[in-house]
C-alpha positions in Angstrom: -20.8 17.5 17.9 -20.8 18.0 21.7 -17.9 18.2 24.1 -17.8 15.9 27.1 -15.5 16.2 30.0 -14.8 13.7 32.8 -12.5 13.5 35.8 -11.4 9.9 34.9 -7.9 9.1 33.5 -9.6 8.2 30.2 -12.2 10.8 29.1 -14.6 11.1 26.2 -13.5 14.4 24.6 -15.9 14.5 21.7 -19.2 12.8 20.8 -21.1 13.0 17.5 -24.3 14.9 18.0 -26.3 12.3 16.1 -24.9 9.3 17.9 -27.6 6.9 19.2 -25.8 4.5 21.5 -28.8 2.2 22.0 -28.8 1.4 18.2 -25.1 0.4 18.0 -24.2 -3.2 18.0 -20.7 -3.0 16.3 -17.9 -0.6 17.1 -14.6 0.0 15.3 -11.9 1.1 17.7 -9.0 3.1 16.2 -6.0 4.1 18.4 -3.9 7.0 17.2 -0.7 8.7 18.1 0.7 11.7 16.1 -0.5 10.6 12.7 -3.5 13.0 12.1 -3.2 13.0 8.3 -3.2 9.2 8.0 -5.8 8.9 10.7 -8.2 10.8 8.4 -7.3 8.4 5.5 -8.1 5.5 7.8 -11.4 7.1 8.8 -12.3 7.7 5.2 -11.8 4.0 4.5 -14.2 3.2 7.3 -16.8 5.6 5.9 -16.5 3.6 2.6 -17.5 0.3 4.3 -20.3 -1.7 2.7 -22.2 -2.9 5.7 -25.5 -4.6 6.5 -25.9 -3.0 9.9 -24.7 0.4 11.3 -21.5 0.7 13.3 -19.9 3.5 15.4 -16.2 4.5 15.6 -14.2 5.2 18.7 -10.9 7.0 18.1 -8.5 6.7 21.0 -6.1 9.6 21.2 -2.9 8.6 23.0 -1.2 11.9 22.8 -2.9 13.6 25.7 -0.8 16.7 25.4 -0.7 17.5 21.7 -4.1 15.9 20.7 -3.6 16.4 17.0 -5.4 13.1 16.3 -8.4 14.1 18.5 -8.7 17.4 16.6 -8.5 15.7 13.2 -11.1 13.1 14.3 -13.4 15.8 15.6 -13.3 17.7 12.3 -13.9 14.5 10.4 -16.9 13.4 12.5 -18.5 16.8 11.9 -19.2 16.0 8.3 -18.9 12.2 8.2 -21.7 9.7 7.5 -20.5 7.6 10.4 -21.1 8.5 14.0 -18.6 8.1 16.9 -16.6 9.5 19.7 -13.1 10.4 20.6 -11.5 9.1 23.8 -8.4 10.6 25.4 -6.2 7.9 26.8 -4.4 10.0 29.4 -1.5 7.5 30.0 0.8 7.0 27.0 1.3 3.5 25.6 -0.5 1.4 23.1 -2.0 -1.0 25.7 -3.5 2.0 27.5 -5.0 3.2 24.2 -6.6 -0.1 23.4 -7.9 -0.5 26.9 -9.4 2.9 26.9 -11.3 2.3 23.7 -12.6 -1.1 24.7 -13.7 0.2 28.1 -15.6 3.1 26.4 -17.3 0.7 23.9 -18.6 -1.5 26.8 -19.8 1.5 28.8 -21.3 3.6 26.0 -23.1 1.0 23.9 -25.4 -1.3 25.9 -26.2 -3.5 22.9 -22.6 -4.0 21.7 -22.0 -7.4 20.2 -18.5 -7.1 18.7 -15.5 -4.8 18.4 -13.2 -4.4 15.4 -9.8 -2.9 15.6 -7.8 -1.1 13.0 -4.6 1.0 13.4 -4.1 4.6 12.2 -1.5 3.6 9.6 -4.0 1.2 7.8 -6.6 1.5 5.1 -9.6 -0.9 5.3 -10.9 -2.7 2.2 -14.5 -1.7 1.6 -15.7 -5.2 2.6 -13.4 -5.4 5.6 -15.9 -5.2 8.4 -18.6 -7.4 6.9 -16.1 -10.1 6.0 -14.7 -10.2 9.6 -18.2 -10.3 11.0 -19.4 -13.0 8.5 -16.3 -15.1 9.3 -17.1 -14.9 13.0 -20.7 -16.1 12.3 -19.5 -18.9 10.0 -16.9 -20.2 12.4 -18.3 -19.3 15.7 -14.9 -18.0 16.7 -14.5 -15.4 19.5 -11.7 -13.7 17.6 -11.3 -13.2 13.8 -8.1 -11.8 12.4 -7.2 -10.7 8.9 -4.1 -9.8 6.9 -2.2 -6.5 7.2 -0.9 -6.1 3.6 2.2 -3.9 3.5 2.2 -0.9 1.2 5.8 0.3 1.0 6.8 3.9 0.5 8.5 3.4 -2.8 8.2 0.7 -5.6 11.8 -0.4 -5.1 10.9 -1.5 -1.6 8.2 -4.0 -2.5 10.6 -7.0 -2.2 10.6 -6.5 1.6 7.1 -7.9 1.7 8.8 -11.3 1.9 10.3 -10.5 5.3 8.6 -12.3 8.1 8.0 -9.0 9.8 5.5 -8.1 7.1 4.0 -11.5 6.1 0.6 -12.6 7.5 0.7 -15.7 9.7 -1.9 -17.6 7.7 -3.0 -17.8 4.1 -6.4 -19.5 4.2 -9.7 -18.6 5.9 -10.8 -20.8 8.7 -10.2 -21.8 12.3 -6.6 -21.2 13.5 -4.8 -21.9 16.8 -4.2 -18.3 17.7 -3.7 -14.7 16.4 -0.7 -12.4 16.8 -1.7 -8.9 16.0 -4.4 -6.5 17.0 -4.1 -4.3 13.9 -6.8 -6.2 12.1 -9.1 -8.2 14.4 -12.8 -8.6 15.4 -13.5 -9.5 19.0 -16.8 -10.7 20.4 -18.2 -8.9 23.4 -18.3 -12.1 25.4 -14.5 -12.1 25.5 -14.3 -8.6 27.1 -17.1 -9.5 29.5 -15.2 -12.4 30.8 -11.5 -11.4 30.6 -10.0 -9.6 33.6 -9.1 -5.9 33.3 -7.0 -4.3 32.1 -7.4 -6.3 28.9 -3.9 -5.6 27.6 -1.2 -5.6 30.2 0.5 -2.1 30.3 3.9 -3.9 30.9 3.9 -4.3 27.1 3.2 -0.7 26.3 6.5 0.2 24.7 7.8 -3.2 23.6 4.6 -4.4 21.9 3.2 -7.9 22.4 0.3 -6.8 24.6 -2.1 -8.2 22.0 -0.2 -11.6 21.8 -0.2 -11.9 25.6 -4.0 -11.1 25.6 -4.6 -13.8 23.0 -2.6 -16.4 24.9 -4.6 -15.6 28.1 -7.9 -15.7 26.2 -7.0 -19.1 24.6 -6.3 -20.4 28.1 -9.7 -19.2 29.2 -11.3 -21.3 26.4 -11.8 -18.7 23.6 -11.3 -19.6 20.0 -9.7 -18.0 16.9 -10.3 -17.8 13.2 -8.7 -16.1 10.2 -10.4 -14.4 7.3 -7.9 -14.0 4.5 -10.3 -11.8 2.5 -10.7 -9.2 5.3 -7.7 -7.1 4.3 -6.3 -3.8 5.5 -3.5 -2.1 3.7 -0.7 -1.0 6.1 1.4 1.9 5.1 5.1 1.1 5.6 7.6 4.0 5.7 11.0 3.5 4.1 12.7 3.5 7.4 11.1 0.2 8.2 13.1 -1.4 5.4 16.5 -0.3 6.9 18.6 -2.9 8.5 18.6 -1.2 11.9 14.7 -1.3 12.1 14.4 -4.9 10.8 17.1 -6.1 13.2 15.4 -4.3 16.1 12.0 -5.7 15.2 13.4 -9.3 14.7 15.2 -9.2 18.1 12.1 -7.8 19.7 9.9 -10.6 18.2 12.2 -13.2 19.7 12.3 -11.5 23.1 8.5 -11.2 23.2 8.0 -14.9 22.3 10.2 -16.0 25.2 8.7 -13.5 27.6 5.1 -14.6 26.9 6.2 -18.3 27.1 7.7 -17.6 30.5 4.5 -15.9 31.6 2.4 -18.9 30.5 4.8 -21.4 32.1 6.2 -20.1 35.4 8.7 -22.1 37.4 12.3 -23.2 37.2 11.6 -26.3 35.2 9.7 -24.4 32.5 12.3 -21.7 32.5 15.0 -24.3 31.7 12.9 -25.8 28.9 12.3 -22.3 27.4 16.0 -21.6 27.5 16.7 -24.9 25.8 14.2 -24.1 23.1 16.0 -20.7 22.5 19.4 -22.5 22.2 17.9 -25.1 19.8 16.5 -22.3 17.7 19.8 -20.6 17.6 21.6 -23.8 16.5 19.0 -24.4 13.8 19.0 -20.8 12.6 21.9 -21.2 10.0 20.0 -23.9 8.1 16.7 -22.1 8.4 18.3 -18.9 7.4 19.9 -20.4 4.3 16.4 -21.8 3.3 14.9 -18.3 3.8 17.7 -16.8 1.8 17.1 -19.3 -1.0 13.4 -18.4 -1.1 13.8 -14.6 -1.0 17.2 -13.9 -2.4 17.9 -11.5 0.4 20.7 -12.1 2.9 19.1 -9.6 5.3 15.8 -11.6 5.3 17.9 -14.7 5.8 19.1 -13.4 9.1 15.6 -13.4 10.6 15.7 -16.8 12.4 19.1 -16.1 14.0 17.9 -12.7 15.1 14.7 -14.1 16.7 16.7 -16.8 18.5 19.2 -14.2 19.8 16.4 -11.9 20.9 15.0 -14.8 23.0 18.3 -15.3 24.6 18.9 -11.6 25.3 15.5 -11.5 27.0 16.8 -13.9 29.6 19.1 -11.1 30.8 16.3 -8.5 30.6 17.4 -7.0 27.3 14.3 -6.1 25.3 14.1 -3.3 22.8 11.3 -0.8 23.5 10.6 -0.1 19.9 7.5 2.0 20.7 9.2 4.2 23.2 10.3 6.6 20.3 7.3 6.3 17.9 8.8 8.8 15.4 11.7 6.3 14.8 9.4 3.3 14.6 
């Protein structure tokens, strides 16, 4: 493996010695921040992929000071059957990390056709990449998403899989209106060639939602979406994410993000009034919807979700949005 230095904000720190960029048509981008051990597990799952054509991996280190992920990735690449490189995203924030990886993929691999994305707290099914790619071919969609199946840190926590924070948005393979997460997605190069840069707006760095905003803008530009329910990744969920404080913060944040993105899509006073009216209507409907959710799950905490989302939407009108990614150790 060779070291590479640049003067740009985002630099390529390490490159596999055997990497042949002109032969790579698919790239898996993998952002990481202070999870070196799980990063290696994610990389191991990528090495187990059953694939018809070769792919490369780009690890995006978003801890420019500590670089534990970059060091772990470098050691992994030295003996791995998959080639790749490590990019240092100098500016902290998940949008900066994604942008750095996608920019590197475009600049490093001239024959690039598609980019897949997986997070450093996920494990890919052995058929993951091929299933995403096959679904893209079958549907002609520009984006293909798949489920992030929660794996909870303790058998007594599995009931939380019914919480909307952990349930996938779709249950059947096929064309869908839009996607919501970048943790398991395949993107065609034509999208990145046409969409303005930066791809993910850094304004969403610490509140999340940069992916949802990007999808909304891409849909407006005419790009299409599909879902492959068989292309699974297993997402490790620590016990703290089943505590009421985390679930409440995530639900409020989800509501705030939905309103923020709607206001971005529909500027102007008239649209703002309609969005506010929608938030109030959701709040009024939340007791009934919450009772239905409680009846389905048996959990009063899960039953609060719709009220929390509606409240989050209203709080965002006053600029109150939880920056859940500002302190990643508590996320």
